C-alpha positions in Angstrom: 56.0 125.4 155.9 56.8 129.1 155.1 58.1 130.0 151.7 61.8 130.4 151.5 61.5 133.2 148.9 58.2 135.1 149.5 59.1 137.7 146.8 58.8 135.0 144.2 55.2 134.3 144.9 54.0 137.0 142.6 55.8 135.4 139.7 54.4 131.9 140.1 51.6 130.9 137.8 49.7 127.7 137.4 51.8 125.1 135.5 50.5 123.5 132.4 50.2 119.7 132.4 53.5 118.0 131.5 53.9 116.7 128.0 53.5 112.9 127.5 56.8 111.0 127.9 58.6 109.6 124.8 57.5 106.0 124.0 60.9 104.6 124.9 60.6 105.8 128.5 56.8 105.8 129.0 56.9 102.3 130.5 59.4 103.5 133.2 56.7 105.9 134.5 53.8 103.6 134.8 53.9 103.7 138.6 54.5 107.4 138.8 51.2 108.9 137.5 50.3 112.2 139.2 47.6 112.2 141.8 44.0 113.1 140.9 43.4 116.9 140.4 41.3 117.1 143.5 44.3 116.0 145.6 47.0 118.1 144.0 48.5 121.0 145.8 48.2 124.6 144.5 50.8 125.3 141.9 51.6 128.6 143.5 53.2 126.9 146.5 56.8 125.5 146.4 57.1 122.1 148.0 60.0 120.4 149.6 61.1 117.1 148.1 59.8 115.2 151.1 56.4 116.8 150.8 56.3 116.1 147.1 57.1 112.4 147.6 54.5 112.0 150.4 51.7 113.6 148.5 50.9 110.3 146.7 49.7 107.3 148.7 51.2 105.1 146.1 54.7 106.6 146.5 54.6 107.0 150.2 55.6 103.4 150.8 58.4 103.3 148.2 61.4 104.1 150.3 63.8 101.4 148.9 66.8 102.3 146.8 65.4 100.8 143.7 62.3 103.0 143.7 64.4 106.1 144.5 66.5 105.2 141.4 63.4 104.9 139.3 62.1 108.2 140.5 65.3 109.9 139.2 64.7 108.3 135.8 61.1 109.6 136.0 62.5 113.1 136.4 64.5 112.8 133.1 62.5 115.7 131.6 62.8 117.9 134.6 65.5 119.6 136.6 68.1 117.0 137.7 69.3 116.8 141.3 73.0 117.4 142.1 73.6 113.6 142.7 72.3 112.6 139.3 73.6 109.7 137.2 76.1 110.4 134.3 74.1 112.4 131.8 73.2 110.7 128.5 73.2 112.7 125.2 69.9 114.4 124.4 67.5 112.0 122.6 69.7 109.0 123.2 66.9 107.2 125.1 64.6 107.5 122.1 67.2 106.4 119.7 67.9 103.3 121.7 71.6 104.0 122.2 73.5 102.0 124.9 76.5 102.8 126.9 78.7 99.7 126.4 81.9 99.0 128.2 84.3 96.7 126.3 86.6 94.8 128.7 89.5 93.4 126.8 90.5 95.7 123.9 92.6 93.4 121.8 91.9 92.6 118.1 88.4 91.2 118.7 87.4 94.0 121.1 88.5 96.6 118.7 86.8 94.7 115.9 83.4 94.9 117.7 83.9 98.4 119.1 84.3 99.8 115.6 80.7 98.7 114.7 79.3 99.6 118.0 80.6 103.2 117.7 79.5 103.5 114.1 75.9 102.6 115.2 76.0 105.5 117.6 76.5 103.7 120.9 78.6 105.2 123.6 81.6 102.9 123.8 84.0 102.8 126.8 86.9 100.4 126.9 89.4 99.0 129.4 92.3 96.6 129.0 95.4 95.6 130.9 97.5 96.7 128.0 97.6 100.3 126.8 95.4 100.5 123.8 94.6 104.2 124.1 95.9 105.1 120.6 93.7 102.4 119.1 90.7 103.7 121.1 91.4 107.3 120.0 91.4 106.2 116.3 88.0 104.5 116.8 86.5 107.4 118.7 86.0 105.5 121.9 87.0 106.3 125.5 89.9 104.3 127.0 90.1 103.7 130.8 93.3 102.5 132.3 91.6 101.7 135.6 88.6 99.3 135.9 87.2 101.3 138.8 87.0 104.4 136.6 85.2 102.4 133.9 82.7 100.9 136.3 81.9 104.2 137.9 80.6 105.4 134.5 77.7 103.0 135.1 77.6 101.4 131.6 74.4 99.6 130.5 76.4 96.6 129.2 79.7 95.0 130.2 81.0 93.3 127.0 83.7 90.8 128.0 86.2 90.3 125.0 88.9 88.5 126.9 90.4 85.1 126.0 88.9 81.9 127.3 91.9 81.3 129.6 91.8 84.7 131.3 88.0 85.1 131.6 87.8 84.0 135.3 90.7 86.2 136.3 89.3 89.3 134.5 85.8 88.9 136.0 87.2 88.5 139.5 89.3 91.6 139.0 86.3 93.8 138.1 85.0 96.1 140.9 81.4 94.9 140.5 80.3 96.9 143.5 80.8 100.1 141.4 78.4 99.0 138.7 74.6 99.4 138.7 73.1 96.4 140.3 71.1 95.5 137.2 74.0 95.7 134.7 73.9 93.4 131.7 77.1 91.3 131.3 77.8 89.7 127.9 80.6 87.4 126.8 81.7 86.5 123.3 83.7 83.3 123.9 83.7 80.5 121.4 82.8 78.0 124.2 79.6 78.6 126.0 78.9 76.2 128.8 82.2 77.2 130.6 81.4 80.9 130.2 77.8 80.4 131.4 78.7 78.5 134.6 81.5 81.0 135.3 79.3 84.1 135.0 76.4 82.6 137.0 78.9 81.6 139.7 80.8 84.9 139.9 78.3 87.6 139.2 75.7 88.9 141.7 72.2 87.4 141.2 70.7 90.8 140.2 73.1 91.1 137.2 71.7 90.2 133.8 73.6 87.7 131.6 73.7 86.9 127.9 76.1 84.3 126.5 76.9 85.0 122.9 79.2 83.7 120.2 79.7 85.8 117.0 80.7 83.1 114.6 83.2 85.4 112.8 86.2 87.5 113.5 88.3 90.3 112.1 89.3 88.2 109.1 86.0 86.5 108.2 84.0 89.6 109.0 86.2 92.2 107.4 83.7 92.7 104.5 80.7 93.0 106.8 78.7 90.7 109.0 75.7 90.1 106.7 74.8 86.4 106.6 77.2 85.4 109.4 75.9 83.5 112.4 75.5 85.1 115.8 74.6 82.6 118.5 73.2 83.7 121.9 71.4 82.4 125.0 69.6 84.8 127.4 70.9 83.1 130.5 69.3 85.5 133.0 67.3 88.6 132.2 65.2 90.5 134.9 61.5 90.7 134.5 61.4 94.5 134.3 60.5 95.8 130.9 63.6 98.1 130.8 65.9 95.2 131.3 64.2 93.1 128.7 64.3 96.1 126.3 68.0 96.6 127.0 68.8 93.0 126.1 66.9 93.3 122.9 68.7 96.5 122.0 72.0 94.8 122.4 71.1 91.9 120.2 69.7 94.4 117.7 73.2 95.6 117.1 74.1 92.4 115.3 70.7 92.0 113.7 71.1 95.4 112.1 74.4 94.3 110.5 72.6 91.4 108.8 73.8 88.6 111.1 71.9 85.3 111.2 70.6 85.4 114.8 70.5 81.9 116.3 69.1 81.4 119.8 70.2 78.1 121.4 71.4 76.8 124.7 75.0 76.8 125.6 75.1 73.0 125.7 73.6 72.8 122.2 76.2 75.3 121.0 79.2 73.4 122.4 78.1 70.1 121.0 77.8 71.6 117.5 81.0 73.6 117.9 83.1 70.6 118.7 82.2 69.1 115.4 82.5 72.3 113.4 84.7 74.9 114.9 87.2 72.7 116.7 87.7 70.4 113.7 88.1 73.4 111.4 90.8 75.0 113.6 92.5 71.6 114.0 92.8 71.1 110.2 93.9 74.7 109.7 96.6 74.4 112.3 97.9 71.0 111.0 98.1 72.5 107.5 99.8 75.6 108.9 102.7 73.4 110.1 103.2 72.1 106.5 104.1 75.7 105.4 101.8 75.3 102.4 102.2 77.8 99.6 100.3 78.7 96.5 101.5 76.8 93.4 101.0 77.5 89.6 98.6 74.5 89.5 96.3 75.3 92.4 93.0 73.6 92.4 89.9 75.2 93.9 90.0 72.8 96.8 93.6 73.7 97.5 92.9 77.4 97.4 90.2 76.9 99.9 92.6 75.1 102.2 95.1 78.0 101.9 92.3 80.4 102.8 91.4 78.2 105.8 95.0 78.3 107.0 95.1 82.1 106.7 91.9 82.4 108.8 92.9 80.0 111.6 96.5 81.2 111.7 95.3 84.7 112.5 93.9 83.4 115.9 96.1 82.9 118.9 97.0 79.4 120.1 95.3 80.3 123.4 92.0 80.6 121.5 92.5 77.2 119.9 93.6 75.6 123.2 90.6 77.1 124.8 88.3 75.3 122.3 90.0 72.1 123.3 90.3 72.7 127.0 86.9 74.2 127.8 84.6 72.1 125.5 84.0 68.7 126.9 83.2 67.4 123.4 86.5 68.4 121.8 88.6 65.5 123.0 86.3 62.9 121.4 86.5 64.8 118.1 90.3 64.9 118.3 90.4 61.1 118.9 88.0 60.5 116.0 90.1 62.6 113.7 93.3 60.8 114.7 91.6 57.4 114.1 90.3 58.6 110.7 93.8 59.6 109.6 95.3 56.3 110.8 92.6 54.4 109.0 93.4 56.2 105.8 97.1 55.5 106.1 96.3 51.8 106.7 94.2 51.8 103.5 97.0 53.3 101.5 99.8 51.0 102.8 97.5 48.0 102.6 96.9 48.6 98.9 100.6 49.3 98.4 101.4 45.9 100.0 98.9 44.1 97.8 100.4 45.7 94.6 104.0 44.8 95.6 103.0 41.3 96.5 101.2 40.9 93.2 104.2 42.1 91.3 106.5 39.7 93.1 104.3 36.8 92.3 103.9 37.7 88.7 107.5 38.9 88.2 108.4 35.6 86.4 105.7 36.2 83.8 105.7 39.9 83.1 107.9 43.0 83.5 105.6 45.7 84.8 106.8 49.2 85.4 107.0 49.0 89.2 107.3 52.1 91.3 111.0 51.3 91.9 111.7 51.0 88.1 109.6 54.1 87.5 111.7 56.0 90.0 114.9 54.8 88.3 113.7 55.7 84.8 112.5 59.1 86.1 115.9 59.9 87.5 117.6 58.9 84.3 115.3 60.9 82.0 114.9 64.0 84.1 118.3 64.1 85.7 118.3 65.5 89.1 115.0 67.3 88.6 113.1 65.3 91.3 115.8 65.3 93.8 116.1 69.1 93.5 112.4 69.7 93.5 112.6 72.5 95.9 114.1 74.5 93.1 110.8 74.5 91.4 109.2 76.5 94.1 110.0 79.9 92.7 110.0 79.0 89.0 107.2 80.4 86.9 105.8 78.1 84.2 107.2 78.9 80.8 105.3 78.6 77.5 107.8 77.8 74.8 105.2 77.6 72.1 102.3 80.1 71.9 99.0 78.4 72.3 96.9 78.9 69.1 94.0 81.3 69.3 90.5 80.1 68.7 90.4 81.7 65.3 93.5 79.9 64.1 92.1 76.6 65.4 88.9 77.1 63.5 90.8 77.7 60.2 92.2 74.2 60.3 90.2 71.0 59.6 88.7 69.3 62.6 90.8 66.7 64.4 89.8 63.0 64.6 90.2 62.2 68.3 90.0 58.7 69.7 89.1 58.6 73.4 90.3 55.4 75.0 88.5 55.0 78.3 85.0 56.4 78.0 84.0 56.7 81.7 82.9 59.9 83.4 85.9 61.9 82.5 86.1 60.7 78.9 82.5 61.6 78.3 83.1 65.0 80.0 85.9 65.9 77.6 84.1 64.3 74.6 81.1 66.6 75.0 83.2 69.8 74.5 85.2 68.3 71.7 82.1 67.4 69.8 80.6 70.9 70.4 83.8 72.4 68.8 83.2 70.4 65.7 85.9 67.7 66.1 85.2 64.1 65.2 85.2 61.9 68.3 85.4 58.2 68.4 85.6 56.1 71.6 86.6 52.8 72.9 86.2 51.2 76.4 86.1 47.8 77.9 82.7 48.6 79.3 79.7 49.2 76.9 79.1 52.9 76.7 77.4 52.8 73.3 74.2 54.6 74.6 76.2 57.4 76.3 78.3 57.8 73.1 75.1 58.0 70.9 73.7 60.7 73.1 76.9 62.8 72.8 77.3 62.2 69.0 80.3 60.0 69.4 81.0 56.8 67.5 81.6 53.9 69.9 83.9 50.9 69.2 83.9 47.8 71.3 87.0 46.5 69.6 90.4 48.3 69.8 91.5 47.1 66.4 88.5 48.7 64.8 89.2 51.9 66.6 92.9 52.0 65.5 92.1 51.2 61.9 90.1 54.5 61.8 93.6 56.2 61.9 92.7 58.9 64.4 95.0 62.0 64.6 95.0 61.8 68.4 94.8 58.9 70.9 93.5 60.5 74.1 94.0 58.1 77.1 91.3 58.7 79.7 91.9 55.5 81.8 92.6 55.5 85.5 96.2 55.7 86.8 96.2 52.0 87.8 95.0 50.7 84.5 97.0 53.0 82.1 99.8 50.6 81.7 97.6 47.6 80.8 95.4 49.7 78.5 98.4 51.0 76.6 100.0 47.6 76.2 96.6 46.2 74.9 96.3 48.7 72.0 97.3 47.4 68.6 99.8 50.2 67.9 100.8 48.7 64.5 97.3 49.6 63.2 97.8 53.3 63.8 99.5 55.9 61.7 103.2 56.0 62.5 103.1 59.7 63.6 100.0 59.4 65.8 99.8 61.9 68.8 99.4 60.2 72.2 97.9 62.3 75.0 97.2 61.4 78.6 95.1 63.3 81.2 96.4 61.7 84.4 96.8 63.7 87.6 100.4 62.5 88.0 102.7 63.2 85.1 106.1 61.5 85.5 104.6 58.1 85.5 102.8 58.3 82.2 105.8 60.2 80.6 108.1 57.3 81.4 105.5 54.8 80.4 105.0 56.4 77.0 108.7 56.8 76.3 109.2 53.1 77.3 106.3 51.6 75.3 105.5 53.8 72.3 107.5 53.7 69.0 109.9 56.6 68.5 107.9 58.2 65.7 104.8 58.6 67.8 104.3 62.1 69.3 103.8 62.4 73.1 101.9 65.1 74.9 101.4 64.8 78.7 98.6 66.9 80.1 96.6 67.5 83.3 93.3 69.3 83.1 93.1 70.7 86.7 89.3 70.2 86.8 86.7 67.5 86.4 83.0 67.0 85.8 82.1 68.6 89.1 84.4 71.6 89.2 84.1 72.2 85.4 80.3 71.7 85.1 79.8 75.5 84.6 82.6 75.9 82.0 86.3 75.7 81.9 87.1 79.4 81.8 89.9 80.3 84.2 90.6 76.7 85.1 94.2 75.5 84.8 95.4 73.1 82.1 99.0 71.9 82.5 100.9 70.3 79.7 104.4 69.1 78.7 105.3 68.5 75.0 107.4 65.5 75.8 108.1 64.5 72.2 106.6 66.3 69.2 108.2 65.9 65.7 109.7 68.9 64.1 107.4 68.5 61.1 105.2 71.6 60.7 102.1 69.5 60.5 102.8 67.6 63.6 103.6 70.8 65.5 100.3 72.3 64.2 98.4 69.2 65.2 99.7 69.4 68.8 98.9 73.1 69.0 95.4 72.5 67.6 94.7 69.9 70.3 95.8 72.4 73.0 93.6 75.0 71.3 90.6 73.0 72.3 91.2 73.9 75.9 92.5 77.4 75.2 89.2 78.1 73.3 87.2 77.2 76.4 89.2 79.8 78.4 91.5 77.5 80.3 94.7 78.9 81.9 97.3 77.2 79.8 100.4 76.3 81.8 103.4 74.6 80.3 105.8 72.9 82.8 107.8 69.8 83.0 106.2 66.6 84.4 108.7 66.5 87.3 107.8 70.1 88.2 104.1 69.3 88.0 104.4 66.3 90.4 106.4 68.3 92.9 103.7 70.9 93.1 100.9 68.4 92.9 102.2 66.4 96.0 102.0 69.6 98.0 98.6 70.7 96.8 96.5 68.0 95.2 97.6 65.0 97.3 97.3 67.0 100.5 93.8 68.3 99.5 92.6 64.7 98.7 94.1 63.4 101.9 92.4 65.9 104.1 89.1 65.4 102.2 89.2 61.6 102.7 90.2 61.9 106.3 87.3 64.2 107.1 84.9 62.0 105.0 85.5 59.2 107.6 84.2 61.5 110.3 80.8 61.7 108.5 80.7 65.4 109.1 77.3 67.1 108.8 76.1 70.6 108.5 75.3 72.3 111.8 73.1 75.3 112.7 76.3 77.2 113.5 78.5 76.5 110.5 81.4 78.8 110.1 82.8 79.7 106.6 85.8 77.5 107.4 83.6 74.5 108.3 81.6 75.0 105.1 85.0 74.8 103.3 85.7 71.5 104.8 82.2 70.2 104.0 82.7 71.2 100.3 86.1 69.6 100.3 84.6 66.3 101.5 81.9 66.5 98.9 84.4 67.2 96.0 87.0 64.5 97.0 84.4 61.9 98.0 83.1 62.0 94.4 86.5 60.7 93.1 87.3 57.0 93.3 89.7 55.7 95.8 91.8 54.4 92.8 92.4 58.0 91.8 93.5 58.9 95.3 95.7 55.8 95.6 97.2 56.7 92.2 98.2 60.1 93.5 100.0 58.4 96.3 101.5 55.4 94.4 102.7 57.1 91.3 104.0 60.5 92.7 107.4 60.1 94.3 106.8 63.2 96.4 103.5 61.9 97.9 105.1 59.7 100.6 107.1 62.6 101.9 104.0 64.8 102.1 102.1 62.1 103.9 104.9 61.7 106.5 105.0 65.5 106.9 101.3 65.6 107.5 101.5 62.8 110.0 104.3 64.6 111.8 102.3 67.9 111.8 99.3 66.2 113.4 101.4 64.6 116.1 103.1 67.9 116.7 99.8 69.6 117.2 98.6 66.9 119.6 101.8 67.3 121.6 101.1 71.0 121.9 97.6 70.5 123.1 98.3 67.8 125.6 101.5 69.5 126.7 99.6 72.7 127.5 96.9 70.6 129.2 99.6 68.9 131.3 101.0 72.2 132.2 97.7 73.6 133.4 96.9 70.5 135.4 100.4 70.4 137.0 100.1 74.1 138.0 96.7 73.4 139.6 98.1 70.4 141.5 101.0 72.3 142.9 99.0 75.4 143.8 96.4 73.2 145.6 99.2 71.4 147.3 100.7 74.6 148.6 97.3 75.7 149.9 96.7 72.5 151.8 100.2 71.8 152.8 100.7 71.3 156.5 104.2 72.0 157.6 105.0 69.4 160.1 108.2 70.5 161.8 110.7 68.0 162.9 110.3 67.2 166.6 112.9 68.8 168.7 114.9 66.4 170.8 115.0 67.3 174.5 118.1 68.6 175.9 119.3 67.0 179.1 117.9 69.9 181.0 114.4 69.5 179.4 111.9 67.0 180.7 109.3 65.2 178.7 106.4 67.4 179.8 108.2 70.5 178.4 108.7 68.7 175.0 105.0 67.7 174.8 103.9 71.2 175.7 106.1 72.6 172.9 104.6 70.1 170.3 101.1 71.0 171.4 101.8 74.7 170.7 103.1 73.9 167.3 100.1 71.8 166.4 97.8 74.6 167.6 99.6 77.1 165.4 99.2 75.0 162.2 
């Protein structure tokens, strides 16, 4: 073939051998090695592209589109033909950057795109809604049309749509405009549904990875380190470039510190039904209660509030998708429903036993029944309980300053008699002894060995204890036994101005009980340490201590003794909160009782840790662990002796029923829509036969009907 430009021949010199390719593209050129030197053409002769291709026997038979495409990749370091692919930034291949198209640019899509762009990947986005401003802020390119996006030939299509719209979105994508080996990735929270859908709708030469980042904009706002990322490589081509691309995509999350978990979609969904669906269900039930922070929050209640915040930030479509598209979710919902009903039966069964026992023994004794207690409470506290909503915005007031640690140390130690030396009594005694106070103890059970280890004098007889004339009687009995314990004490053997203190988790009941049974010259201090042996094992600093000086004599010594007792807890760093007993019980019903109720309901499910725990699910596991450590008597006491607890239980029951109605109502709507749509597609319009006119004969009518049938 003659040279097109003969005058250039004098300028042509032998070309040096090409430099070795970068490591990241060397594997792409393994089939394109140059022919041996003896077979190469002189460098002083220009060749046509056809001659160049046919010069190698190995390449002569490679006329398919795939090999032509690979040849263009091979010419990455040379001059590019005019019909080249979209040009990548220089050096991007060696850095491992990907061109990622995010389809669905809502909250989650923007959340992921921010990190993808920060890592240096080229991010393209498309959404049915106009998110161009958000894309501009993140430094990514927004495409209004899916065709324009696909013509950019991204390496990865990242589907960030909702579960419900996934099928519609995939069907709407112009897949024919993508490269045939494109990697498609989803981030849905159910995996078997997504897997089957992508396998069914995508061409067989597309790669597929099903993933689930176990975090979102709220839980991942401070980084992804330590958070779970679940994935399954559903379908990856054998070519090294496609394997490498999949690894590069997963490396995005590994670089951020995610805990990378590879498991099948079926394994994921089984674990997710127990963890993620239950977590979202509890969060949405509590959301319907309109829970608010209180002055007496426990750690467990604060975790529930955080759980509500995290789950409420997700759309109901996401939650419904967890229920609709995970075949294990319905079973978990039924188990949760059964657990809650079982717990209510336990509560009402115990209540029935107590009432029946009181009726049988009413001729012998006059116990303080819940009805009498409510009447006394209304008399002594006025309309406080009935107007409990007024406490919502009232900050606790401290009418008497709590003595500082230095002032407490200047006084002589207190002699404190602990009545009820179980776990909680021993827990408090340990700190009191460490502070130098004299502690004596009495209990119906023999705790003499435990008392000896703590440096406490143990008495097996209440008379002997009272004859020691303690400054303070600290009742650490259970709610159910407080009345019987108080009535069994030989009060006449105590000093007339003895200070009585309780530590029960309900306050109106012991206040009324003390006022009813103690002599008028005895001082009364109702307290509630908002912690226990588990939550306070590392110290009491920052933990709440609620108290109400129900009756303290005006004598300076009696005032000082009360303040000195409170100083025990202030010295340990407790947050000292003075509030009325009625105010405490209103707050406690909305926080403490709800917390224990949810903990005991979940305990009945026998929840276990899974490989894909979310932070919310770990909150529930911790809640179960903390509440299960308390006796059922304590929980029953929260229900029995707090007049607000029944209302909260009813509200919780109503919230759960309301959520179930939402779920099944939406499910019914989806099924009904499908039934009507299918009916419209299959409907055969059988027109009413036309009666023959007198001028028509039977043959004409039959002929007309045959035509109608053929047209159907």
